[in-house]
VEXGUSE-293061 format. One record per residue (C-alpha): residue number from 1; residue in three letters; x, z, y. Coordinates in steps of 0.02 Angstrom, whole numbers. Example, Ala and Ser with C-alpha at 12.3 -4.5 7.8 and 13.67 -1.06 7.14 Angstrom:
REM residues 2
+------+------+--------+--------+--------+
: resi : resn :     xx :     zz :     yy :
+------+------+--------+--------+--------+
:    1 :  ALA :    615 :    390 :   -225 :
:    2 :  SER :    684 :    357 :    -53 :
+------+------+--------+--------+--------+
This chain:
REM residues 379
+------+------+--------+--------+--------+
: resi : resn :     xx :     zz :     yy :
+------+------+--------+--------+--------+
:    1 :  MET :   5207 :   5793 :   3204 :
:    2 :  ALA :   5236 :   5974 :   3150 :
:    3 :  THR :   5080 :   6031 :   3243 :
:    4 :  ALA :   4960 :   5912 :   3152 :
:    5 :  GLY :   4814 :   6002 :   3071 :
:    6 :  LYS :   4853 :   6164 :   3162 :
:    7 :  VAL :   4780 :   6250 :   3315 :
:    8 :  ILE :   4890 :   6221 :   3467 :
:    9 :  LYS :   4909 :   6354 :   3601 :
:   10 :  CYS :   4942 :   6279 :   3772 :
:   11 :  LYS :   4905 :   6294 :   3957 :
:   12 :  ALA :   4745 :   6227 :   4034 :
:   13 :  ALA :   4665 :   6239 :   4206 :
:   14 :  VAL :   4498 :   6323 :   4173 :
:   15 :  ALA :   4350 :   6319 :   4293 :
:   16 :  TRP :   4264 :   6485 :   4258 :
:   17 :  GLU :   4126 :   6456 :   4386 :
:   18 :  ALA :   4065 :   6327 :   4511 :
:   19 :  GLY :   4174 :   6299 :   4663 :
:   20 :  LYS :   4302 :   6435 :   4621 :
:   21 :  PRO :   4487 :   6388 :   4609 :
:   22 :  LEU :   4544 :   6337 :   4435 :
:   23 :  SER :   4640 :   6465 :   4337 :
:   24 :  ILE :   4790 :   6421 :   4225 :
:   25 :  GLU :   4753 :   6502 :   4056 :
:   26 :  GLU :   4820 :   6495 :   3880 :
:   27 :  VAL :   4691 :   6405 :   3774 :
:   28 :  GLU :   4680 :   6364 :   3590 :
:   29 :  VAL :   4652 :   6180 :   3552 :
:   30 :  ALA :   4580 :   6147 :   3378 :
:   31 :  PRO :   4640 :   6000 :   3273 :
:   32 :  PRO :   4544 :   5836 :   3288 :
:   33 :  GLN :   4397 :   5811 :   3170 :
:   34 :  ALA :   4334 :   5646 :   3099 :
:   35 :  MET :   4352 :   5501 :   3223 :
:   36 :  GLU :   4441 :   5614 :   3349 :
:   37 :  VAL :   4614 :   5610 :   3425 :
:   38 :  ARG :   4720 :   5753 :   3496 :
:   39 :  VAL :   4825 :   5697 :   3643 :
:   40 :  LYS :   4969 :   5777 :   3736 :
:   41 :  ILE :   4929 :   5746 :   3920 :
:   42 :  LEU :   5084 :   5708 :   4026 :
:   43 :  PHE :   5004 :   5659 :   4191 :
:   44 :  THR :   4828 :   5678 :   4258 :
:   45 :  SER :   4750 :   5650 :   4428 :
:   46 :  LEU :   4602 :   5716 :   4523 :
:   47 :  CYS :   4451 :   5605 :   4549 :
:   48 :  HIS :   4301 :   5641 :   4661 :
:   49 :  THR :   4190 :   5653 :   4505 :
:   50 :  ASP :   4287 :   5806 :   4447 :
:   51 :  VAL :   4259 :   5889 :   4615 :
:   52 :  TYR :   4074 :   5844 :   4618 :
:   53 :  PHE :   4040 :   5927 :   4449 :
:   54 :  TRP :   4156 :   6073 :   4486 :
:   55 :  GLU :   4052 :   6108 :   4644 :
:   56 :  ALA :   3896 :   6091 :   4533 :
:   57 :  LYS :   3778 :   6072 :   4680 :
:   58 :  GLY :   3663 :   5938 :   4610 :
:   59 :  GLN :   3668 :   5953 :   4421 :
:   60 :  THR :   3663 :   6068 :   4271 :
:   61 :  PRO :   3813 :   6186 :   4285 :
:   62 :  VAL :   3915 :   6196 :   4124 :
:   63 :  PHE :   4049 :   6334 :   4132 :
:   64 :  PRO :   4181 :   6388 :   4085 :
:   65 :  ARG :   4245 :   6211 :   4080 :
:   66 :  ILE :   4405 :   6107 :   4079 :
:   67 :  PHE :   4386 :   5962 :   4199 :
:   68 :  GLY :   4494 :   5806 :   4217 :
:   69 :  HIS :   4468 :   5627 :   4157 :
:   70 :  GLU :   4598 :   5517 :   4242 :
:   71 :  ALA :   4758 :   5534 :   4143 :
:   72 :  GLY :   4894 :   5467 :   4030 :
:   73 :  GLY :   4966 :   5544 :   3873 :
:   74 :  ILE :   5036 :   5525 :   3697 :
:   75 :  VAL :   4938 :   5545 :   3534 :
:   76 :  GLU :   4991 :   5705 :   3444 :
:   77 :  SER :   4879 :   5690 :   3290 :
:   78 :  VAL :   4723 :   5600 :   3230 :
:   79 :  GLY :   4570 :   5651 :   3130 :
:   80 :  GLU :   4497 :   5574 :   2973 :
:   81 :  GLY :   4446 :   5392 :   2988 :
:   82 :  VAL :   4551 :   5352 :   3142 :
:   83 :  THR :   4646 :   5188 :   3118 :
:   84 :  ASP :   4657 :   5116 :   3295 :
:   85 :  VAL :   4787 :   5240 :   3359 :
:   86 :  ALA :   4926 :   5341 :   3278 :
:   87 :  PRO :   5036 :   5488 :   3328 :
:   88 :  GLY :   5161 :   5433 :   3461 :
:   89 :  ASP :   5049 :   5299 :   3537 :
:   90 :  HIS :   5034 :   5297 :   3727 :
:   91 :  VAL :   4854 :   5308 :   3783 :
:   92 :  LEU :   4737 :   5322 :   3932 :
:   93 :  PRO :   4585 :   5435 :   3908 :
:   94 :  VAL :   4423 :   5361 :   3976 :
:   95 :  PHE :   4266 :   5455 :   4033 :
:   96 :  THR :   4158 :   5326 :   3947 :
:   97 :  GLY :   4193 :   5242 :   3781 :
:   98 :  GLU :   4183 :   5095 :   3665 :
:   99 :  CYS :   4125 :   5129 :   3486 :
:  100 :  LYS :   4137 :   4942 :   3446 :
:  101 :  GLU :   3981 :   4954 :   3338 :
:  102 :  CYS :   3827 :   4967 :   3452 :
:  103 :  ALA :   3731 :   4824 :   3534 :
:  104 :  HIS :   3818 :   4855 :   3701 :
:  105 :  CYS :   3992 :   4852 :   3624 :
:  106 :  LYS :   3951 :   4692 :   3529 :
:  107 :  SER :   3885 :   4610 :   3687 :
:  108 :  ALA :   4011 :   4511 :   3789 :
:  109 :  GLU :   3913 :   4560 :   3946 :
:  110 :  SER :   3904 :   4750 :   3932 :
:  111 :  ASN :   4023 :   4898 :   3927 :
:  112 :  MET :   3887 :   5032 :   3918 :
:  113 :  CYS :   3918 :   5099 :   3742 :
:  114 :  ASP :   3765 :   5183 :   3665 :
:  115 :  LEU :   3869 :   5317 :   3578 :
:  116 :  LEU :   4000 :   5359 :   3708 :
:  117 :  ARG :   3923 :   5316 :   3877 :
:  118 :  ILE :   3966 :   5448 :   4007 :
:  119 :  ASN :   3872 :   5611 :   3984 :
:  120 :  THR :   3918 :   5742 :   4113 :
:  121 :  ASP :   3800 :   5875 :   4043 :
:  122 :  ARG :   3877 :   5878 :   3869 :
:  123 :  GLY :   4016 :   6006 :   3851 :
:  124 :  VAL :   4048 :   5983 :   3664 :
:  125 :  MET :   4109 :   5850 :   3543 :
:  126 :  ILE :   3977 :   5729 :   3481 :
:  127 :  GLY :   4034 :   5743 :   3298 :
:  128 :  ASP :   3984 :   5923 :   3267 :
:  129 :  GLY :   3917 :   5987 :   3434 :
:  130 :  LYS :   4062 :   6110 :   3453 :
:  131 :  SER :   4202 :   6130 :   3579 :
:  132 :  ARG :   4384 :   6107 :   3526 :
:  133 :  PHE :   4442 :   6228 :   3663 :
:  134 :  SER :   4432 :   6417 :   3653 :
:  135 :  ILE :   4503 :   6576 :   3728 :
:  136 :  ASN :   4495 :   6731 :   3617 :
:  137 :  GLY :   4369 :   6643 :   3506 :
:  138 :  LYS :   4249 :   6601 :   3648 :
:  139 :  PRO :   4218 :   6415 :   3682 :
:  140 :  ILE :   4279 :   6330 :   3840 :
:  141 :  TYR :   4177 :   6172 :   3871 :
:  142 :  HIS :   4232 :   5991 :   3881 :
:  143 :  PHE :   4200 :   5871 :   4026 :
:  144 :  THR :   4153 :   5687 :   4001 :
:  145 :  GLY :   4234 :   5694 :   3830 :
:  146 :  THR :   4409 :   5697 :   3905 :
:  147 :  SER :   4457 :   5866 :   3985 :
:  148 :  THR :   4630 :   5812 :   4041 :
:  149 :  PHE :   4671 :   5968 :   4143 :
:  150 :  SER :   4748 :   6037 :   3984 :
:  151 :  GLU :   4919 :   6008 :   3906 :
:  152 :  TYR :   4827 :   5954 :   3748 :
:  153 :  THR :   4651 :   5887 :   3732 :
:  154 :  VAL :   4538 :   5817 :   3595 :
:  155 :  MET :   4437 :   5657 :   3620 :
:  156 :  HIS :   4331 :   5537 :   3520 :
:  157 :  VAL :   4441 :   5390 :   3470 :
:  158 :  GLY :   4319 :   5274 :   3561 :
:  159 :  SER :   4368 :   5354 :   3727 :
:  160 :  VAL :   4554 :   5323 :   3705 :
:  161 :  ALA :   4636 :   5159 :   3760 :
:  162 :  LYS :   4803 :   5119 :   3677 :
:  163 :  ILE :   4923 :   5041 :   3803 :
:  164 :  ASN :   5096 :   4965 :   3816 :
:  165 :  PRO :   5222 :   5107 :   3783 :
:  166 :  GLU :   5337 :   5032 :   3916 :
:  167 :  ALA :   5208 :   5066 :   4053 :
:  168 :  PRO :   5253 :   5220 :   4157 :
:  169 :  LEU :   5115 :   5348 :   4124 :
:  170 :  ASP :   5144 :   5433 :   4292 :
:  171 :  LYS :   5085 :   5271 :   4375 :
:  172 :  VAL :   4959 :   5190 :   4258 :
:  173 :  CYS :   4865 :   5353 :   4228 :
:  174 :  VAL :   4764 :   5314 :   4386 :
:  175 :  LEU :   4696 :   5157 :   4302 :
:  176 :  SER :   4588 :   5259 :   4183 :
:  177 :  CYS :   4447 :   5285 :   4309 :
:  178 :  GLY :   4429 :   5248 :   4495 :
:  179 :  ILE :   4555 :   5109 :   4521 :
:  180 :  SER :   4487 :   5006 :   4375 :
:  181 :  THR :   4309 :   5038 :   4434 :
:  182 :  GLY :   4342 :   4960 :   4605 :
:  183 :  LEU :   4458 :   4825 :   4542 :
:  184 :  GLY :   4335 :   4767 :   4409 :
:  185 :  ALA :   4188 :   4773 :   4530 :
:  186 :  SER :   4276 :   4636 :   4629 :
:  187 :  ILE :   4363 :   4535 :   4494 :
:  188 :  ASN :   4233 :   4546 :   4354 :
:  189 :  VAL :   4068 :   4563 :   4447 :
:  190 :  ALA :   4077 :   4501 :   4627 :
:  191 :  LYS :   4200 :   4363 :   4576 :
:  192 :  PRO :   4243 :   4306 :   4753 :
:  193 :  PRO :   4295 :   4122 :   4759 :
:  194 :  LYS :   4465 :   4081 :   4832 :
:  195 :  GLY :   4456 :   4077 :   5022 :
:  196 :  SER :   4295 :   4178 :   5028 :
:  197 :  THR :   4245 :   4323 :   5141 :
:  198 :  VAL :   4216 :   4495 :   5064 :
:  199 :  ALA :   4150 :   4656 :   5142 :
:  200 :  ILE :   4200 :   4822 :   5064 :
:  201 :  PHE :   4090 :   4972 :   5107 :
:  202 :  GLY :   4187 :   5136 :   5093 :
:  203 :  LEU :   4377 :   5140 :   5095 :
:  204 :  GLY :   4411 :   5284 :   4975 :
:  205 :  ALA :   4509 :   5254 :   4814 :
:  206 :  VAL :   4373 :   5147 :   4734 :
:  207 :  GLY :   4343 :   5044 :   4891 :
:  208 :  LEU :   4529 :   5013 :   4915 :
:  209 :  ALA :   4539 :   4957 :   4733 :
:  210 :  ALA :   4392 :   4839 :   4766 :
:  211 :  ALA :   4488 :   4769 :   4915 :
:  212 :  GLU :   4641 :   4748 :   4804 :
:  213 :  GLY :   4532 :   4655 :   4678 :
:  214 :  ALA :   4467 :   4540 :   4815 :
:  215 :  ARG :   4646 :   4508 :   4870 :
:  216 :  ILE :   4701 :   4466 :   4692 :
:  217 :  ALA :   4550 :   4349 :   4675 :
:  218 :  GLY :   4607 :   4254 :   4830 :
:  219 :  ALA :   4481 :   4306 :   4963 :
:  220 :  SER :   4542 :   4256 :   5137 :
:  221 :  ARG :   4445 :   4383 :   5241 :
:  222 :  ILE :   4419 :   4560 :   5178 :
:  223 :  ILE :   4319 :   4666 :   5298 :
:  224 :  GLY :   4327 :   4854 :   5274 :
:  225 :  VAL :   4174 :   4953 :   5329 :
:  226 :  ASP :   4195 :   5141 :   5351 :
:  227 :  LEU :   4142 :   5281 :   5468 :
:  228 :  ASN :   4319 :   5351 :   5465 :
:  229 :  ALA :   4433 :   5242 :   5573 :
:  230 :  ASN :   4585 :   5340 :   5509 :
:  231 :  ARG :   4570 :   5241 :   5347 :
:  232 :  PHE :   4591 :   5071 :   5427 :
:  233 :  GLU :   4780 :   5068 :   5442 :
:  234 :  GLU :   4805 :   5118 :   5259 :
:  235 :  ALA :   4678 :   4988 :   5202 :
:  236 :  LYS :   4787 :   4846 :   5268 :
:  237 :  LYS :   4905 :   4879 :   5122 :
:  238 :  PHE :   4761 :   4837 :   5004 :
:  239 :  GLY :   4717 :   4670 :   5081 :
:  240 :  CYS :   4592 :   4719 :   5216 :
:  241 :  THR :   4608 :   4599 :   5362 :
:  242 :  GLU :   4471 :   4666 :   5478 :
:  243 :  PHE :   4373 :   4826 :   5503 :
:  244 :  VAL :   4202 :   4879 :   5559 :
:  245 :  ASN :   4154 :   5057 :   5603 :
:  246 :  PRO :   3962 :   5063 :   5609 :
:  247 :  LYS :   3976 :   5202 :   5741 :
:  248 :  ASP :   4052 :   5077 :   5862 :
:  249 :  HIS :   3896 :   4969 :   5866 :
:  250 :  ASN :   3718 :   4993 :   5927 :
:  251 :  LYS :   3644 :   4871 :   5801 :
:  252 :  PRO :   3634 :   4877 :   5610 :
:  253 :  VAL :   3801 :   4842 :   5528 :
:  254 :  GLN :   3727 :   4700 :   5425 :
:  255 :  GLU :   3691 :   4609 :   5589 :
:  256 :  VAL :   3868 :   4643 :   5651 :
:  257 :  LEU :   3939 :   4569 :   5491 :
:  258 :  ALA :   3823 :   4418 :   5497 :
:  259 :  GLU :   3882 :   4380 :   5674 :
:  260 :  MET :   4065 :   4397 :   5623 :
:  261 :  THR :   4046 :   4280 :   5475 :
:  262 :  ASN :   3928 :   4142 :   5530 :
:  263 :  GLY :   3776 :   4207 :   5438 :
:  264 :  GLY :   3844 :   4334 :   5315 :
:  265 :  VAL :   3987 :   4374 :   5197 :
:  266 :  ASP :   4006 :   4283 :   5031 :
:  267 :  ARG :   4025 :   4444 :   4932 :
:  268 :  SER :   4006 :   4630 :   4967 :
:  269 :  VAL :   4055 :   4782 :   4864 :
:  270 :  GLU :   3976 :   4951 :   4902 :
:  271 :  CYS :   4082 :   5102 :   4854 :
:  272 :  THR :   4003 :   5251 :   4944 :
:  273 :  GLY :   3842 :   5290 :   4851 :
:  274 :  ASN :   3753 :   5309 :   5019 :
:  275 :  ILE :   3584 :   5225 :   5001 :
:  276 :  ASN :   3589 :   5153 :   5178 :
:  277 :  ALA :   3760 :   5077 :   5145 :
:  278 :  MET :   3691 :   5002 :   4984 :
:  279 :  ILE :   3550 :   4917 :   5079 :
:  280 :  GLN :   3670 :   4858 :   5215 :
:  281 :  ALA :   3790 :   4789 :   5084 :
:  282 :  PHE :   3649 :   4684 :   5011 :
:  283 :  GLU :   3575 :   4627 :   5175 :
:  284 :  CYS :   3744 :   4573 :   5246 :
:  285 :  VAL :   3777 :   4438 :   5116 :
:  286 :  HIS :   3746 :   4255 :   5157 :
:  287 :  ASP :   3584 :   4175 :   5100 :
:  288 :  GLY :   3601 :   4039 :   4969 :
:  289 :  TRP :   3753 :   4110 :   4879 :
:  290 :  GLY :   3791 :   4288 :   4934 :
:  291 :  VAL :   3820 :   4420 :   4801 :
:  292 :  ALA :   3818 :   4609 :   4832 :
:  293 :  VAL :   3886 :   4730 :   4702 :
:  294 :  LEU :   3840 :   4916 :   4699 :
:  295 :  VAL :   3973 :   5035 :   4632 :
:  296 :  GLY :   3937 :   5203 :   4717 :
:  297 :  VAL :   3822 :   5328 :   4631 :
:  298 :  PRO :   3671 :   5371 :   4741 :
:  299 :  HIS :   3577 :   5534 :   4761 :
:  300 :  LYS :   3453 :   5557 :   4617 :
:  301 :  ASP :   3302 :   5538 :   4732 :
:  302 :  ALA :   3367 :   5388 :   4829 :
:  303 :  GLU :   3261 :   5230 :   4839 :
:  304 :  PHE :   3325 :   5055 :   4877 :
:  305 :  LYS :   3210 :   4967 :   5000 :
:  306 :  THR :   3230 :   4789 :   5063 :
:  307 :  HIS :   3115 :   4642 :   5097 :
:  308 :  PRO :   3085 :   4530 :   4944 :
:  309 :  MET :   3125 :   4378 :   5051 :
:  310 :  ASN :   3306 :   4433 :   5047 :
:  311 :  PHE :   3304 :   4391 :   4861 :
:  312 :  LEU :   3197 :   4236 :   4878 :
:  313 :  ASN :   3324 :   4169 :   5002 :
:  314 :  GLU :   3449 :   4168 :   4858 :
:  315 :  ARG :   3546 :   4327 :   4884 :
:  316 :  THR :   3599 :   4416 :   4724 :
:  317 :  LEU :   3611 :   4604 :   4697 :
:  318 :  LYS :   3713 :   4672 :   4552 :
:  319 :  GLY :   3765 :   4843 :   4489 :
:  320 :  THR :   3919 :   4888 :   4391 :
:  321 :  PHE :   3983 :   5032 :   4286 :
:  322 :  PHE :   4172 :   5058 :   4268 :
:  323 :  GLY :   4202 :   4883 :   4339 :
:  324 :  ASN :   4124 :   4804 :   4183 :
:  325 :  TYR :   4283 :   4844 :   4086 :
:  326 :  LYS :   4266 :   4889 :   3903 :
:  327 :  PRO :   4385 :   5038 :   3891 :
:  328 :  ARG :   4480 :   5001 :   3731 :
:  329 :  THR :   4472 :   4812 :   3740 :
:  330 :  ASP :   4506 :   4783 :   3926 :
:  331 :  LEU :   4608 :   4929 :   3995 :
:  332 :  PRO :   4768 :   4876 :   3904 :
:  333 :  ASN :   4753 :   4709 :   3998 :
:  334 :  VAL :   4734 :   4798 :   4166 :
:  335 :  VAL :   4895 :   4893 :   4126 :
:  336 :  GLU :   4978 :   4724 :   4091 :
:  337 :  LEU :   4924 :   4663 :   4264 :
:  338 :  TYR :   5029 :   4807 :   4332 :
:  339 :  MET :   5174 :   4769 :   4215 :
:  340 :  LYS :   5174 :   4587 :   4274 :
:  341 :  LYS :   5177 :   4649 :   4455 :
:  342 :  GLU :   5010 :   4565 :   4493 :
:  343 :  LEU :   4930 :   4734 :   4529 :
:  344 :  GLU :   5015 :   4868 :   4633 :
:  345 :  VAL :   4973 :   5045 :   4580 :
:  346 :  GLU :   5105 :   5146 :   4675 :
:  347 :  LYS :   5016 :   5125 :   4842 :
:  348 :  PHE :   4864 :   5220 :   4774 :
:  349 :  ILE :   4973 :   5371 :   4733 :
:  350 :  THR :   5002 :   5471 :   4892 :
:  351 :  HIS :   5037 :   5647 :   4825 :
:  352 :  SER :   5107 :   5735 :   4672 :
:  353 :  VAL :   5100 :   5918 :   4620 :
:  354 :  PRO :   5155 :   6018 :   4468 :
:  355 :  PHE :   5016 :   6078 :   4351 :
:  356 :  ALA :   5035 :   6258 :   4412 :
:  357 :  GLU :   4980 :   6198 :   4586 :
:  358 :  ILE :   4829 :   6096 :   4530 :
:  359 :  ASN :   4718 :   6181 :   4660 :
:  360 :  LYS :   4823 :   6095 :   4795 :
:  361 :  ALA :   4752 :   5929 :   4733 :
:  362 :  PHE :   4576 :   5998 :   4762 :
:  363 :  ASP :   4626 :   6054 :   4937 :
:  364 :  LEU :   4695 :   5881 :   4979 :
:  365 :  MET :   4534 :   5798 :   4922 :
:  366 :  ALA :   4428 :   5922 :   5019 :
:  367 :  LYS :   4526 :   5877 :   5177 :
:  368 :  GLY :   4511 :   5691 :   5139 :
:  369 :  GLU :   4701 :   5676 :   5136 :
:  370 :  GLY :   4783 :   5541 :   5031 :
:  371 :  ILE :   4710 :   5430 :   4897 :
:  372 :  ARG :   4768 :   5494 :   4728 :
:  373 :  CYS :   4866 :   5651 :   4686 :
:  374 :  ILE :   4961 :   5650 :   4521 :
:  375 :  ILE :   4968 :   5816 :   4428 :
:  376 :  ARG :   5127 :   5832 :   4323 :
:  377 :  MET :   5095 :   5931 :   4165 :
:  378 :  GLU :   5281 :   5960 :   4136 :
:  379 :  ASN :   5380 :   6013 :   4290 :
+------+------+--------+--------+--------+
């Protein structure tokens, strides 16, 4: 492409300070260095993680910054040493990565790459410790190595999954974070047997994706647990067959679920990050074979407390990161699930806004409206 090797000037939504509306600015995006890829972003979407770090209430604030990590785009140019992708390839950026060299990447059981594992504090590229974004010579920092709220962005090649060019990027872009996290938590980690009973704690985007995963796996009863009864109707589209609102009961929800299921559910997936919900999700599974999977990220000071007999009675507790998917190896296959119509993605997408109105997506999330809002980079 004519722009290869040159600085590109383009629009980006810059967060100048915590919690303040993003500002559309002209930024300069430097060419990719060794093992880096510059991507033209066509569609991006807002995930709760972006909002959490934009609010910067519980972590090191890094500003000015370009947020965004759930997206789809086309490779514009590649840096030295990049052989896995080429200009014109369709890709999904991923907030974590797969270097393919470390012990984790070489393990069939792990997706927690030593080199590219998520790092929310780092605002620069790992190659040289510098940002590829600037305004008037001053650096604008990266976020999770992706920064997709920009018309062009630079990423490490290990954080870029090459996908089927026939797949519509305005749909499959949502597979690069939350949907795959929930889907994989069910399919890859909980692994509900056909005809089993599954409880899903938290019916946001990740929880609905976990319900969808349980549905694809063949679970016969999928019980949604949420404090917001408004979510129950929507959740039926994702396979939920029954609902429990803990506020409607005067006993612990794990007891309610045990009574509903003759001793406990076969599998549970916890998608809220609330420590009490995590404990409930574990204690509600059936003894002898029950498996609970934790997906939600807890408060940094949270402690998980349960009686050891819960383990000795043959209940299993597991954790998962990004649904145990290896980004470059496995995401293309998740996209193929969509292409084969085995996975529905459209029902997760409830809103769409042009890039100039990106702050509307933040407003929708603040109000708890919708599931995913697609941000169109080109109107």
